[in-house]
C-alpha positions in Angstrom: 139.4 189.0 96.6 142.6 190.5 97.9 145.3 188.5 96.3 148.0 189.2 94.4 149.1 186.0 93.8 148.4 184.8 90.1 145.4 182.3 90.1 145.6 178.5 88.8 144.5 177.2 86.0 140.9 176.1 86.6 140.1 173.0 88.2 137.7 171.9 85.1 140.8 172.8 82.7 143.3 170.8 85.3 140.9 168.0 84.8 140.5 169.0 80.9 144.2 168.5 80.6 144.4 165.3 82.5 142.0 163.7 80.1 144.2 164.5 77.6 147.2 163.3 78.8 145.4 160.4 79.8 143.4 159.6 76.5 139.8 159.7 78.0 137.1 160.8 75.8 134.9 161.9 79.3 134.8 161.7 82.9 132.4 160.4 84.7 131.9 161.5 88.7 129.4 160.0 91.0 128.4 161.7 94.7 127.6 164.8 96.2 130.4 166.3 96.4 132.1 165.3 93.4 129.2 166.9 91.5 129.2 169.9 93.5 132.8 170.4 93.4 132.5 170.4 89.3 129.4 172.2 88.4 128.2 173.7 91.9 125.1 171.9 92.5 124.5 171.0 95.9 121.3 170.0 97.9 119.9 169.7 101.0 119.0 166.3 100.8 119.4 165.4 97.5 119.2 161.6 96.2 122.3 160.4 94.1 123.7 162.0 91.3 126.5 162.3 89.3 128.1 164.5 86.5 129.6 163.4 82.9 132.9 166.4 81.8 133.7 165.8 78.0 136.6 166.7 76.8 135.6 169.7 75.3 134.6 170.7 78.5 130.7 170.1 78.3 129.0 168.9 81.5 125.6 167.0 81.8 124.7 166.5 84.8 122.2 163.2 86.1 119.8 163.6 89.1 117.0 162.1 90.0 113.5 163.2 88.8 112.2 165.9 90.8 115.0 166.9 91.1 115.9 168.4 87.9 114.3 171.2 87.6 115.9 173.0 90.8 119.5 171.2 89.2 118.7 173.7 86.0 118.2 176.9 88.0 121.0 176.0 90.3 124.2 173.8 88.6 126.7 175.5 85.8 125.9 172.2 83.4 125.3 172.5 80.1 122.3 169.7 80.2 120.7 168.4 83.6 119.0 165.0 83.0 116.3 163.5 85.4 116.8 159.9 85.7 113.5 157.2 87.3 110.2 158.1 88.2 108.2 161.2 90.2 108.4 160.8 93.7 110.8 159.9 97.0 112.1 156.3 98.6 109.6 154.3 96.1 112.8 152.7 94.6 115.2 151.4 96.9 118.1 151.3 94.0 117.7 154.1 92.5 121.5 154.0 91.7 120.8 151.5 89.3 118.7 153.8 87.5 121.5 156.6 87.5 124.2 154.6 85.8 121.7 153.8 83.3 121.2 157.1 82.4 124.8 158.0 82.6 125.6 154.7 80.5 123.4 156.4 77.6 124.3 160.2 77.6 126.0 160.1 73.7 129.7 160.9 74.8 129.9 158.0 77.2 128.1 155.5 74.6 130.1 156.4 72.5 133.5 156.6 74.5 136.2 154.3 74.7 138.0 155.4 77.2 136.2 156.3 80.7 137.8 158.4 83.7 135.7 157.5 86.8 135.5 158.3 90.5 132.6 157.7 92.6 131.6 158.4 96.2 128.6 156.2 95.9 129.5 152.9 97.1 129.7 150.3 94.2 128.9 152.6 91.8 132.2 152.7 89.7 132.4 149.2 89.8 128.2 148.5 88.7 128.8 151.4 86.1 132.0 149.9 84.2 130.1 146.8 84.0 127.3 149.2 81.8 129.9 150.5 79.4 132.3 148.6 76.9 134.6 151.6 77.6 137.7 150.8 79.2 137.8 152.5 82.4 140.6 154.0 83.9 140.5 156.0 87.6 139.7 159.7 88.2 140.4 159.2 92.0 143.2 160.8 92.2 143.3 163.9 89.8 140.2 164.5 92.1 141.9 164.6 94.9 144.6 166.2 93.5 141.8 169.1 91.7 140.1 169.6 95.8 143.7 170.7 97.2 143.9 173.8 95.5 141.0 176.0 95.5 139.3 178.4 93.1 137.7 181.7 93.8 134.2 180.6 93.8 135.4 177.7 95.9 136.7 180.7 98.4 133.5 182.4 98.1 131.7 179.6 99.8 133.9 178.5 102.2 133.8 182.5 103.4 130.1 182.6 103.1 130.0 179.0 105.8 133.1 180.4 107.8 131.2 184.1 108.3 128.4 181.8 109.4 130.6 180.2 112.3 131.3 183.5 113.4 127.6 184.5 114.0 127.1 181.1 115.9 130.3 182.7 118.6 128.7 185.9 118.3 125.3 184.3 119.6 127.5 182.8 122.2 129.8 185.3 123.4 126.0 187.6 124.4 124.9 184.2 125.9 127.9 183.6 127.5 126.0 184.3 131.3 126.2 182.5 134.8 123.8 179.8 135.2 123.4 180.0 131.2 123.3 176.0 130.5 126.0 174.7 127.3 123.6 173.2 125.4 121.3 176.4 125.4 124.5 178.2 123.6 125.0 175.1 121.4 121.5 175.9 120.1 122.2 179.9 119.8 124.5 179.2 117.8 123.1 176.9 115.9 119.9 178.8 115.2 121.8 181.8 114.6 124.0 180.9 112.2 120.7 178.9 110.6 118.9 181.9 110.3 121.5 184.0 109.1 122.5 181.3 106.1 118.2 181.2 105.0 118.0 177.8 104.8 119.0 174.5 106.5 123.0 174.0 107.7 125.2 171.1 108.9 126.4 172.0 112.4 128.4 170.7 114.5 130.1 172.2 117.8 132.7 171.6 120.6 130.7 174.0 123.0 132.6 172.9 126.6 132.4 175.2 129.6 134.9 174.9 132.7 137.0 171.7 134.0 134.5 170.2 131.0 136.8 172.1 128.4 139.5 170.4 129.8 138.5 167.3 128.3 139.2 169.0 124.6 136.2 168.1 122.6 133.5 165.4 121.6 133.3 162.8 121.9 134.9 162.9 125.2 132.8 165.5 126.3 129.7 166.9 124.3 127.1 170.0 124.9 124.9 168.9 127.8 123.1 170.9 131.0 126.0 171.9 132.6 125.3 175.7 133.9 127.9 177.7 133.1 129.4 179.9 136.2 130.9 183.2 136.8 135.1 183.4 135.3 134.6 179.7 133.2 136.0 179.7 130.4 134.0 178.7 127.0 135.3 177.0 124.1 133.5 176.9 120.9 134.4 175.1 117.8 131.6 176.2 115.6 131.9 174.0 112.1 129.2 175.0 109.4 128.5 174.0 106.0 126.3 175.5 103.7 125.4 174.8 99.9 127.9 172.3 100.0 131.3 173.7 101.6 132.8 173.8 105.2 133.5 176.6 107.2 135.5 176.2 110.6 136.6 178.5 113.8 137.3 178.6 117.4 137.0 181.0 120.3 137.3 180.8 123.4 134.3 182.9 125.3 134.2 183.7 129.3 131.6 184.3 131.4 132.2 187.4 132.6 135.6 187.8 133.4 138.5 186.1 134.0 141.8 187.5 134.1 144.1 184.5 133.6 141.6 182.9 130.7 142.0 186.2 128.8 146.0 186.3 129.1 145.6 182.4 127.7 143.3 183.6 125.2 145.8 186.2 124.0 148.9 183.9 124.0 147.3 181.4 121.9 146.4 184.0 119.6 150.2 185.7 119.0 150.8 181.3 118.8 148.1 181.3 116.0 149.5 184.1 113.9 153.4 182.6 113.9 151.8 179.8 113.0 149.8 181.4 110.6 153.5 183.2 108.9 154.6 180.1 108.3 151.6 178.6 106.0 154.1 179.3 102.8 154.3 177.5 99.7 156.9 174.4 99.9 156.4 174.3 103.7 154.8 171.4 105.7 152.1 170.6 108.4 154.8 168.1 110.1 157.1 171.0 110.7 153.8 173.8 111.9 153.0 171.4 114.2 155.8 170.7 115.6 156.5 174.8 116.4 152.7 175.2 117.9 153.3 172.4 120.1 156.4 173.2 121.3 155.8 176.8 121.8 152.2 176.0 123.6 154.5 173.1 126.1 156.8 176.0 126.8 154.1 178.7 127.3 151.7 177.0 129.5 153.8 174.8 132.4 151.3 172.2 133.1 149.0 172.8 130.2 148.2 170.0 127.6 147.5 170.4 123.2 146.5 166.8 123.0 144.7 167.5 119.1 146.1 168.5 116.0 147.1 171.7 115.0 145.0 172.4 111.9 143.8 170.9 108.6 142.6 171.6 105.4 138.4 172.5 104.6 136.2 172.6 101.9 133.7 170.1 100.3 134.5 168.1 103.5 135.3 169.6 107.0 138.8 167.9 107.7 140.8 167.6 104.5 144.4 166.8 103.8 146.7 168.6 104.2 146.6 168.5 108.3 148.9 169.8 110.4 150.0 166.8 112.3 153.3 165.4 113.1 153.3 162.6 110.1 151.6 165.0 106.9 154.8 166.0 105.0 152.2 167.2 102.0 154.4 170.4 100.7 151.8 173.5 101.1 150.9 175.1 97.7 149.5 178.3 97.1 145.3 178.4 96.8 145.2 175.7 99.8 143.1 176.5 102.3 144.0 175.6 106.2 142.4 176.4 109.9 144.8 176.2 112.1 144.1 175.9 115.7 145.8 175.7 118.5 144.5 175.4 122.3 145.8 173.9 125.6 144.1 172.6 128.4 144.9 172.3 131.5 142.9 168.9 133.1 140.4 169.5 135.7 140.6 173.2 135.2 139.6 174.3 131.7 140.9 175.0 128.1 141.2 177.5 125.4 141.2 177.2 121.7 141.0 179.5 119.2 141.1 179.0 115.2 141.0 181.1 112.0 141.1 180.1 108.7 143.9 180.6 106.0 144.8 180.9 102.1 148.7 179.6 101.7 150.6 182.4 99.9 153.4 182.9 99.5 153.9 185.6 102.1 152.4 183.3 104.9 148.5 182.4 105.2 145.9 185.0 104.4 142.4 185.3 107.2 139.8 184.5 104.6 137.8 187.4 105.5 140.6 189.4 105.1 141.3 187.9 101.6 137.4 189.1 100.9 138.0 192.7 102.5 134.7 192.0 104.7 136.3 192.2 108.4 139.9 192.5 109.5 140.2 189.1 110.5 139.8 189.0 114.4 137.8 186.3 116.3 
């Protein structure tokens, strides 16, 4: 990876430091994102799961019985425990079995104080009733750990980000007069999914001509509108593979349109100006105000009715955000998607978006950081 700044301690080491400070004997996390974050196990259509992290760093993953074998192959855990019985959809309350199995893990059973964070509704309360240990809220430390991305997380975000651009390539190739929006949407999804080699989660604004002036879902969604010669096609392609999200936006053109091409070029210049501001200590509120001012001064009669960007990783829309109210200082190794756009009511819209790592020299485009492309759209 072509990033010169020093990497922070790994998220597990940061979690263990918190455990030492809080005199916590172990930390228990419930839910697929928490589990994926701390041991790299994520499965399409997976069941309820939990991870126990001991103060010594040992990790015990607890999954449904039928998942145990594949979890042993995929997870970075020292032990994998399967709970329940063979089969799916038979037990209407599998979380009860999950909690019982977690409570029986020796480091949990012998603990006097346990850190807990849950994404499964009610699991934290039910777990606290199943153990005698004092419970410490680990939600804040898990939130803070997610803000800073380790190299293995960056690799997963990159993989999904590249799938986004494979989707864009399919849109560009199919952006011909007469093609329906939903056909382009489906082409992007299909291309990304085939390239991934497995099921993906896929979200996409795919709007053309006057529809693109209405910005995004749910106001307008891809439908049967046939693209016309010279139409701007706004495509915001968001893909999740292996539990991490990539995000991207591009303005394609059906045929040629000098006006739209010029607008896209101006937006790319505004994007680059925002990239330069992605330094430690900067704030999303300041970046937003600069992006907004440049868009409105560059495009008289144009509108900029959405955020200027956001972080991403385990979810596709994370803190911090590039919005007027977000005063969170950026930190090195945060990952931010920046997406300036402009919309001319009744005519067309345009948007571009790339993903960057926050560095002291400004945002480094994620593909450039790994040397896989020049970072262009």
